[in-house]
C-alpha positions in Angstrom: 8.5 21.3 -22.6 10.1 19.9 -19.3 13.3 18.0 -19.9 14.3 14.5 -17.6 16.0 16.5 -15.0 13.3 19.0 -14.4 10.8 16.3 -14.6 12.8 14.3 -11.8 13.1 17.1 -9.4 9.6 17.6 -9.9 8.8 14.8 -7.8 8.7 14.6 -4.0 10.8 11.6 -2.5 8.0 9.2 -2.3 7.4 9.6 -6.0 11.2 9.4 -6.6 11.4 5.9 -4.8 8.2 4.7 -6.4 9.4 5.7 -9.9 13.0 4.2 -9.6 11.1 0.9 -8.0 8.7 0.6 -11.0 11.3 1.1 -14.0 13.9 -1.0 -12.2 11.5 -3.9 -12.5 10.3 -2.8 -15.9 14.2 -3.0 -17.0 14.2 -6.5 -15.9 11.7 -7.4 -18.4 13.7 -5.7 -21.1 16.6 -7.6 -19.7 14.7 -10.7 -20.1 14.2 -10.4 -23.6 17.6 -9.3 -24.5 19.3 -12.3 -22.5 17.0 -15.0 -24.3 17.4 -13.3 -27.6 21.2 -13.6 -27.2 21.5 -16.9 -25.8 19.2 -18.6 -28.5 20.5 -16.5 -31.5 23.4 -18.7 -32.4 22.6 -21.7 -30.5 19.5 -22.8 -31.9 18.2 -23.3 -35.4 16.1 -20.4 -36.6 12.6 -22.0 -36.0 12.9 -22.8 -32.3 15.0 -19.7 -31.6 12.2 -17.4 -32.9 9.6 -19.3 -31.0 11.6 -19.1 -27.7 12.2 -15.4 -28.1 8.7 -14.5 -29.0 7.7 -16.6 -26.1 10.1 -14.9 -23.6 8.6 -11.3 -25.3 5.3 -12.2 -24.5 6.2 -13.4 -20.7 8.3 -10.0 -20.4 5.1 -8.0 -21.7 3.0 -9.6 -19.0 5.7 -9.2 -16.6 5.8 -5.4 -17.1 1.9 -5.1 -16.7 2.2 -7.2 -13.4 4.8 -4.7 -12.0 2.6 -2.0 -12.7 -0.3 -3.3 -11.3 1.7 -4.6 -8.2 3.3 -1.3 -7.6 -0.1 0.6 -7.7 -1.3 -1.8 -5.1 1.5 -1.2 -2.9 0.8 2.6 -3.4 -2.9 1.9 -2.6 -4.1 2.8 -5.9 -5.9 -0.2 -6.8 -6.9 -3.7 -5.3 -4.6 -6.5 -5.1 -4.0 -7.9 -8.6 -4.6 -11.4 -7.6 -5.9 -12.8 -10.9 -3.1 -11.2 -12.8 -0.6 -12.7 -10.5 -1.9 -16.2 -11.1 -1.9 -15.5 -14.9 1.3 -14.6 -14.8 2.5 -17.4 -12.9 0.7 -19.7 -15.5 2.4 -18.0 -18.4 5.8 -18.4 -16.5 5.1 -21.9 -16.3 4.2 -22.5 -19.8 7.2 -20.4 -21.2 9.5 -22.5 -18.8 8.0 -25.7 -19.8 8.3 -24.8 -23.4 12.1 -24.1 -23.1 12.5 -27.5 -21.0 10.7 -29.1 -24.0 13.2 -27.8 -26.5 16.1 -28.6 -24.5 14.9 -32.3 -24.3 13.3 -32.7 -27.7 14.8 -29.9 -29.8 18.1 -29.6 -31.7 20.7 -32.1 -30.6 23.9 -30.6 -29.2 25.4 -29.2 -26.0 25.0 -25.6 -26.9 21.4 -25.8 -27.8 20.6 -27.9 -25.0 22.5 -25.3 -22.7 20.7 -22.2 -24.3 17.1 -23.9 -23.9 18.2 -24.6 -20.3 19.4 -20.9 -19.9 15.9 -19.6 -20.9 14.5 -22.1 -18.8 16.1 -20.6 -15.8 15.9 -16.9 -16.9 12.2 -17.2 -17.0 11.8 -18.6 -13.7 14.1 -16.3 -12.2 12.3 -13.3 -13.3 9.1 -14.8 -13.0 9.8 -15.5 -9.5 10.7 -11.8 -8.5 7.9 -10.2 -10.4 5.5 -12.4 -8.5 7.2 -11.6 -5.2 6.5 -7.9 -6.0 2.9 -8.5 -5.3 3.3 -11.0 -2.5 0.8 -9.9 0.7 3.2 -11.1 3.3 6.7 -12.4 3.8 5.4 -16.0 4.2 4.1 -15.6 0.9 7.5 -14.5 -0.6 9.0 -17.5 1.0 6.3 -19.8 -0.6 7.1 -18.3 -3.9 10.6 -18.9 -3.8 10.7 -22.3 -2.3 7.5 -23.3 -4.7 9.6 -22.1 -7.7 12.8 -23.9 -6.7 11.0 -27.1 -6.2 9.2 -26.8 -9.4 12.5 -26.4 -11.2 13.7 -29.6 -9.4 10.5 -31.7 -10.5 10.8 -30.5 -14.1 14.4 -31.8 -14.2 13.5 -34.9 -12.6 10.5 -35.6 -15.0 12.5 -35.0 -17.8 14.9 -38.0 -17.0 17.9 -35.7 -15.9 20.3 -37.1 -13.3 19.4 -36.2 -9.6 22.6 -33.9 -9.1 21.9 -32.2 -12.4 18.4 -31.5 -11.5 19.3 -30.5 -8.1 22.2 -28.1 -9.3 19.4 -26.5 -11.8 17.3 -26.0 -9.1 19.6 -24.5 -6.8 20.6 -21.8 -9.4 16.9 -21.0 -10.2 16.6 -20.6 -6.6 19.6 -18.6 -5.9 19.0 -16.0 -8.6 15.2 -15.9 -7.8 15.5 -15.6 -4.4 17.8 -12.5 -4.9 15.2 -10.6 -7.0 12.4 -12.0 -4.9 13.8 -10.7 -1.6 15.0 -7.5 -3.5 11.2 -7.0 -4.4 10.1 -7.4 -0.9 12.7 -4.8 0.3 11.3 -2.4 -2.4 7.6 -2.9 -1.1 8.8 -2.2 2.5 10.8 0.9 1.3 7.8 2.0 -0.7 5.3 1.6 2.3 7.9 3.2 4.5 8.6 6.6 2.6 4.9 7.0 2.0 4.0 6.5 5.7 6.8 9.0 6.7 5.3 11.3 3.8 1.8 10.9 5.6 3.1 11.4 8.8 4.9 14.8 7.8 1.4 15.7 6.5 -0.1 14.9 9.5 2.3 16.7 11.7 1.2 19.9 9.5 -2.2 19.4 10.3 -1.6 18.7 13.8 0.0 22.1 14.2 -2.7 23.9 12.6 -5.3 22.1 14.9 -3.0 23.1 17.9 -3.1 26.7 16.9 -6.8 26.8 16.5 -7.1 25.1 19.9 -4.8 28.0 21.2 -7.0 30.7 19.5 -9.9 28.9 21.2 -8.6 28.8 24.6 -7.8 32.4 24.3 -11.3 33.5 23.4 -12.6 31.2 26.1 -10.4 32.9 28.6 -11.6 36.3 27.5 -15.1 35.6 27.0 -16.3 33.2 29.4 -16.1 35.1 32.6 -17.2 38.2 30.8 -20.4 36.6 29.1 -21.2 34.8 32.8 -21.0 38.3 34.4 -23.3 39.7 31.6 -25.8 37.1 31.8 -26.0 37.4 35.8 -26.3 41.1 35.6 -29.0 41.0 33.1 -30.8 38.7 34.9 -30.5 41.1 37.9 -31.7 44.0 36.0 -34.6 42.0 34.7 -35.8 41.5 38.2 -35.1 45.0 39.5 -37.1 46.4 36.4 -40.1 44.2 37.0 -40.0 45.6 40.8 -39.6 49.3 39.3 -36.3 49.7 41.1 -34.0 52.5 39.6 -31.1 50.3 40.2 -31.9 48.3 37.0 -30.8 50.8 34.9 -27.3 50.9 36.7 -27.1 47.3 36.2 -27.6 47.6 32.5 -25.0 50.3 32.3 -22.3 48.0 33.9 -23.5 45.3 31.4 -22.8 47.7 28.4 -19.6 48.5 29.8 -18.7 44.6 30.2 -19.9 44.1 26.6 -17.9 46.8 25.3 -14.8 45.7 27.3 -15.1 42.2 26.0 -15.4 43.6 22.3 -11.9 45.2 22.9 -10.3 42.1 24.4 -11.7 40.0 21.5 -9.9 42.5 19.0 -7.0 42.4 21.0 -6.9 38.5 21.0 -7.4 38.5 17.1 -4.8 41.0 16.4 -2.4 38.9 18.2 -3.5 36.0 16.5 -3.1 37.6 13.0 0.4 39.4 13.9 3.2 37.3 13.5 6.4 37.9 15.8 9.3 37.6 13.1 11.9 36.3 15.8 9.4 33.6 16.9 8.6 32.5 13.5 12.1 32.2 12.5 13.1 30.2 15.6 10.1 28.1 14.8 10.7 27.6 11.0 14.4 26.5 11.9 13.2 24.1 14.4 10.4 22.5 12.1 12.5 22.2 9.4 15.6 20.7 11.3 13.3 18.1 12.9 12.2 17.1 9.3 16.1 16.4 8.5 16.5 19.7 6.5 19.6 21.6 7.5 18.3 25.2 8.2 20.5 28.4 9.1 19.2 31.6 10.0 21.1 35.0 9.5 20.0 38.3 10.8 18.0 39.7 13.7 14.5 40.6 13.9 14.9 42.6 16.7 14.0 46.5 16.6 11.9 46.0 13.5 8.3 47.7 13.4 5.4 45.5 14.4 3.7 45.7 11.1 6.9 44.7 9.3 7.7 41.8 11.4 4.1 40.6 11.1 4.3 40.8 7.2 7.5 39.0 7.2 6.3 36.3 9.8 3.5 35.3 7.6 6.2 35.1 4.8 8.4 32.8 6.8 5.4 30.7 7.7 4.3 30.1 4.1 8.0 29.4 2.7 8.3 26.9 5.7 5.2 25.3 4.4 6.3 25.1 1.0 9.7 23.7 1.9 8.1 20.8 3.9 5.1 20.3 1.5 6.1 20.8 -2.0 10.0 20.3 -2.3 12.7 17.8 -1.6 15.3 20.0 0.1 18.3 19.0 2.0 19.0 22.6 3.3 17.3 25.9 3.7 19.0 29.3 4.4 16.9 32.3 5.9 18.4 35.6 5.7 17.1 38.8 7.1 18.7 42.3 6.4 18.0 46.1 6.0 19.2 47.5 2.9 18.6 50.9 1.5 15.7 51.7 3.7 14.1 48.2 3.0 13.8 44.9 5.4 14.7 42.0 2.9 13.8 38.3 3.6 15.5 35.8 1.7 14.5 32.2 1.6 16.5 29.8 -0.4 16.4 26.1 -0.5 17.8 23.2 -2.7 14.5 21.7 -3.3 13.5 23.4 -6.3 10.2 21.3 -6.7 8.3 23.7 -4.2 8.1 25.9 -7.2 5.1 24.0 -8.4 3.4 25.5 -5.3 4.3 29.2 -6.2 1.1 29.6 -8.1 -1.3 28.3 -5.3 -3.4 30.7 -2.9 -0.6 30.4 -0.2 1.8 32.9 -2.0 -1.0 34.9 -3.7 -2.3 35.6 0.0 1.4 36.6 0.9 1.4 39.2 -2.0 -1.7 40.7 -1.0 -0.4 41.0 2.8 2.8 42.6 1.5 0.9 44.9 -0.7 -0.8 46.3 2.2 2.7 47.5 3.6 4.0 48.4 0.0 6.1 45.3 -0.1 6.9 43.0 -2.8 7.2 39.1 -3.2 9.5 37.4 -5.9 9.5 33.6 -5.9 10.7 30.7 -8.3 13.8 28.6 -9.2 17.1 30.7 -9.6 19.3 28.0 -10.8 19.6 24.1 -11.2 17.9 22.8 -8.4 17.3 26.0 -6.2 14.4 27.7 -5.3 14.3 31.4 -3.8 11.7 33.5 -2.2 12.5 37.2 -1.7 10.4 39.5 0.1 11.1 43.3 0.6 9.2 45.6 2.9 9.9 49.4 3.0 11.4 50.8 6.2 12.6 54.2 7.1 16.1 54.1 8.7 14.7 56.1 11.8 12.3 53.5 12.5 15.1 51.0 13.3 15.8 51.1 16.8 19.2 50.3 18.1 
């Protein structure tokens, strides 16, 4: 069974920000119930105290539901919860007016009046902040804040409170509600920003793949374009010569055969060069990509002098490990070490984003194991300690094969 720490580390940065935002506003709903319960417990008689506590609890429950729907909308998982927001606004107004009525017509005494007035303010403040979480624009947030503040002032005036008292109550509601409302607006902006950054990172990875495909396509075009054009011309010439019974047709077809065989060889060279990874280039590229993504990366060891098949196999390991760090983890640092030990080349990639272990069972690492098996190599990957993920690839190497 996964513990809380492992559950939290299993999330990437956008998911962590979303979870933090969601549960912060859920905590506000719990805080509302606790605040109301404590304020009315000793200040009001049991009847009004129970009813106000139940009303605040119902308001908090609708608040939690509204928060969940609003966060889902911000993250693009559902449509804007407009009806729920209006419903929550109506519930907020009803509970606030109930508290105001208790303050005006309920049990006499300054303590009871203060407690009911406090419930009135708490409900409006938390209601304002929650509705702002689902606001479509900054202007809507301003409208919610001003509207709640004006409503609190009008209720005070309608209940016969002095203008200065009503204005002070409205100001306190406006101040507390504005703080939560603009915190909600900032949370929405932050959520959108981190998800856009994550999407941009995925787009960059896809663009890198597309660029590699284009490079491969250009190489094939350069190799095959001219040769195919020559083959077409010589084949046409051979047809014309054959129709005239000229012996030169045979020579032209021999030349076509030679060019076709040459094209086959050149295509194989291009594909071989595409499939074989240069370990030194891959190490430098991985360091550049990770540092561009804000991940500190250090590379230790040299690839120079290693046999081409070893470099190719380990180069693919570097590619896949870099992809895992970028896509599956939440790393802040990454360390890559290449060393020759007891007749084996050992490549170690270690990072502090252990969430990338979730991708270790995918086709990427399975493909690497197949590549390494072809050169009698091995691959181990997994979390080695709290928050640290390590990938170790070993490929056999005879010491005499290492050049100075």
